[in-house]
N, C-alpha and C positions, 0 to 999 in steps of 0.2 A: 504494499500500499503505498501511497504519499503522506509522509510524514512532517509535519514543521522542525524545521531546524531549528537551533539555539538561537539564531538571527531573525526566526519569524518566517522566514521564507521556506515554501514547500520545497521539499528535496524531492527530485527526481528520481524515478525507479534505475537502478543499476544493475539488478540482476534477473535473468530471463532463463526459464525452463520451457525448450522445446519439446514437441513430441517428436514421435517417427515420420518426420516431412520427408517427401522424395529430396531429390539432390534439385531439381529446379526450383523448388522453394528452399533451399537451403542457402542457395545463391543469392536471392533475393532479400531473404532473414540477414544472411551474415551484411550485405550491403547498407540494408536499413538499417541496421544497429549501428554499423558505423558512423551513417547518415545522422542518425539519432542522436548520438554523441557529440558530432561535432557540430550539430544546430542549438545544442543545450547546455555546452559547452563543458561536457562531462569527460574527464580525464579518462576513463575506462569505464566500461562494462562488461559484466559475464553472462555468459551464456553456457548452459549444459543443451545437451540432447544426442542427435545423431554425429559420429566422428566425423562425416563429410562437411559439418560445418567448422570444426577446427582445421581441417585439412584446407576448406575455402579460405578461412582467414588468413593463415599462413601464406598460400598462394598470391593471393589478391595484396597482402601486406596490411591487413586492417590492423593498423597499431592501437586503434580506441577500443578494439574487442577483444576478450580474452577468452578463450573455450577451456571450461571446467568438466570433469568427469559427472559433478554432480558438487551441491552446495547447499547450505541449509536454508532454509523456508525463513522468510517470507521470500518469493519469487514471483515475477509476472509469469503467468502461465501461458504461453504464444499460442498454446490450443483454444484459448478463449477468447484471442484476437479475430475477428471477422476476416475473411478472407479476401475483402474487396483492395487489398494492398498490392497485389500480382499484376501490377500495370507498369513497368520500367520507372522510369526517374518519377513521374506523379505519384507510382505505387509507393515507392520508398517515402515520398512525404507524406501519403496516407499511411503508412506502418507507423510512422513517427508520433503522429497523432493518437494513433489509437494505442499504442504501447501506454501511452499517458492514461489514456481513457480507461484501459483495462485495467491499470493500475489503481486506479480510484475505487473501483467494484471489482475487485479480483473472486476468482470464482467460491461461492461458499461464503463469503463475508456478508457481514450482516449490513444493511442498508437502513437509512432513516426511513421512518413510516411517512406515507404521504399523510399531505395538509390538506389537499384537495377535498373537499366535501361533498357526497354524492349529493346529486339534486342541484349542483352550481349551474351556472350559466354563465357561458362568455360569449360575449356579445363581437361582432367581427365589422367594422365598417370600412376598413382599407383595404384587407386581406378577401377580398370577395369573387376572385376570379376561380376557373375552372381548376388551375393547376393548384392555387392555395386551397380551395375546399378539400381534394384531394388528398393534401398532406396533412390539413387540419384534422380531418375526421379519421383518416387512418391512424396517426400519430396520439391522437387522444383516445379512440378506441383502445388500442392494443397497451397505451399506460393506464386505463382505466382496467383491463384485465390483469395486467401483471402487478397491478397494487391492489386488486381487490377492492377498486372504487365500486359502488353498485350502479351508480350511472350518472350522467352528467347531462347539459344540453347545451348548443350551438344556437346562436342567432344572427341576424344580419342578412346578407346577400340571400337569394331563393337558389342560388345554384348550392348554398350548403345543405338545403332541404332535399334537391334534386340528388345530390351524393348521399347523403343520408338514406332516401329512399331506394336508390339503384343498387348499392352496398349494403353488404350483411351485417351491420351494426348492430350489436346487442347492448352496447351501453351508452351509446351517444346516439342523443335524437335531436330534434329540431323542434324550437318553440318560437312563435311567430313574434311576440310582444310579451317580452317580460318585466316584470316591476324592477327588478334589479339584476345586473349583471356585471362581470368580472370584464375588466379588458382584455379580449382575445389579442388585439392587437398589440398592446404592450406586451406581452407573454412572446408573441413572434417574433418582435424585435429582438428578444434576447436569442436566438437559434444563430448559429454559425453557417456561414455560408460556404464552408469546406464540407458541409456532411451533404448524404444523398437527401433529396428531397423529402421524402415520408419521415425520413428519420428527424427530420429539423425539428418539427414541432414536439416530438415526442420528447426528445431533449431538451425543448425549450421549457415543457412544463414540467420537466423533472429539476431543471434549474430552479423553478419558481416554487415547487412546492414539495422538493424532496420525492424520495421513495425511489424505485427503481428506473434506470434508463436502458431501453432494448436497444443491442446492436441489430443493424440489419431488419428495420421494419418491414414486413412481408407485406403486399399488397393484401386488400380485404377482396375476400370473394365477392362475387355476385348474389345479391338475394336470391334473384329467379333467372337463370340463364337462358337467354332467347334462343328459340327454337331454331333447330340448324337447317339454314337453307342451303348449305354446301358451298363449298369454296367458290369465289368468283374471283376472275381474272383482271382484277383491278387492283391498281395501285392509287392509296390516298396521299394527297401531299397539302400539306399545311403550311403557306409562308405568308405569315401575316403581315399583312400592310402596316397594321396598327403596332407592331413588333416596336420597342426602342431603337432597334437594332436589325432593320430588314436587310435580306439581301439585295445588291442592286438588282434593278430589273431587268437589264440584260444577264446576270447571272442566274437569275429565278427562272427565265423564260430557258436558258439552254438548259438548266438542271431537269426543268420540265421534260424537255424534249428528252433527254438522256434516259430518265425514268420511264418515256412511253416503251422502249424497247421491252419493259417487263410486264406491261398489261395496262388493261385502259386507264388512262387519267382522271381523276375526277381530285379538284379543287374544293377543299375546304373552306370556305370564305363568304361573305356578305359583300354589298355593295363597292366598300373600301377596297377590298382585296380584288375585286373585277377591276376597278379604275386601275390599280397598281398593277395587275398583270394582263388586262386585255379581256377583250368580251367573245375570243374565239375559243375559250375553254369550257369545259363544262363543271360547273359549279353546283356545291351541295351545301345545302344547309339544314341542321335537323336538331331536335330536342336530344336530351342525354340518353335516353333508352335505345333511341333509333340509331344514334351514333355508336353506342355500344355494339348492335348488332351488324353494324355496318364494318366496323373495325374487325370484329372477329371472324369476318367472312372473305375479307380483303388478302391479298398475295401480301403485301407490301407496304409499312407507311413510310413516308418521307417526310418530316417536318423540322422545324428549329424549336427554339427554347420556348414553349408552350403549354397550355393547359392540354390542349389535344396531345400533347406530345407525352405528357406523363398518364395521362388516361392509357393511350397505347401502350405505354411500359405497365402499368396496372393490371392491362389484359393480357400480357405477353406476348402482343402483337410483334411478328418479326418488322423490323425498320430501322432506320436511319434519322439522328438528330442530327443536322447541319449546323455548327455553330459559327456564326457570323458577327459573335465580338470576343468576348476573353475565353477561350478555349478552355482552360483550365478552370474557370466556374462553370460551364457549360456540362463538362465532364462529371464534374464532383457532384452537380446536381442528378445526373443520369446515369451514373454508375451502378446505382442499386436495383437498375431495370435487367433483367438476363436476356431479354431478346433485342433489346436496342445498343446499336454503335453510335458513339458520336465522331464526327468526323468533321476536318477544319472544312471550310469553302472549298481550299483550294485543291483538297484531297478529292471532292465529287467527281469533276470531270476525269480522274483517273478510275476512281472506283466504279462508276455510273458512265462507260463509254457506249 
């Protein structure tokens, strides 16, 4: 665990115990621990586990890391760290952050009880788009389950009500006009931008009310799966003109032309998107239940950082998210979805010839 030092500063963990990892993971673990030590100014960290780790430390000259056959507890158990760090240099930065998180809540350790009262209502005035609603409802539902909070409610935008209705929530409900409510926006503001999207609100609620934080918050299942209509040879594209950083129009048109080789292209969007991309494309607008059915039957989803991109990830729809702004941030948001890959705009022309 992380303990206060005599100077009052929290001491970072320096001892780690790895499980029987394959050699591929041992390479990233050794490099990740060295990066972790350098980032936080630690002279040396220790790791025990498969002998391959020791061999790799010696071969690559990671002076910041020392391999030991075993050491006394407490040590951070690498088996408890989620495997979202397997992704090159960005993965090493993820691992560095997750090592600290895992040390705060080691396996089997006691955590503070949740102070979130059952029946509480959270109001969201600012975070009221589809992507926000998916993260809020999912993170809050898992928080309540993990901390034995009987039930809470959310209020604000109608999209919150739609998400609660479409996805299987047991402990989160929607209320239209409560007399008293907690500011959910203030809680959301405490969340880290380096976390996968569904994890963000789960961690923010934990930071506010205590209790257990979940690693790798899984998407909620649908309350009622739509009747299967069979797969369609359709590629749904969502390149939102209202995005803060939309694709340049020529790049967007070129991308749409490229994905047409993989199926009939249908663009998700309204009048703003039509004015942005042109009137010669097929446009689709639908309510959330119909959009869920459409995405589940399509061949591929291609989009940008948007609520529909998060919806595709929650549903397990295969697809690409094209980063038009800061790739690191986009990748951080979407890395929790197994079916989606995040690529920079420059790579789209290579991957979608």
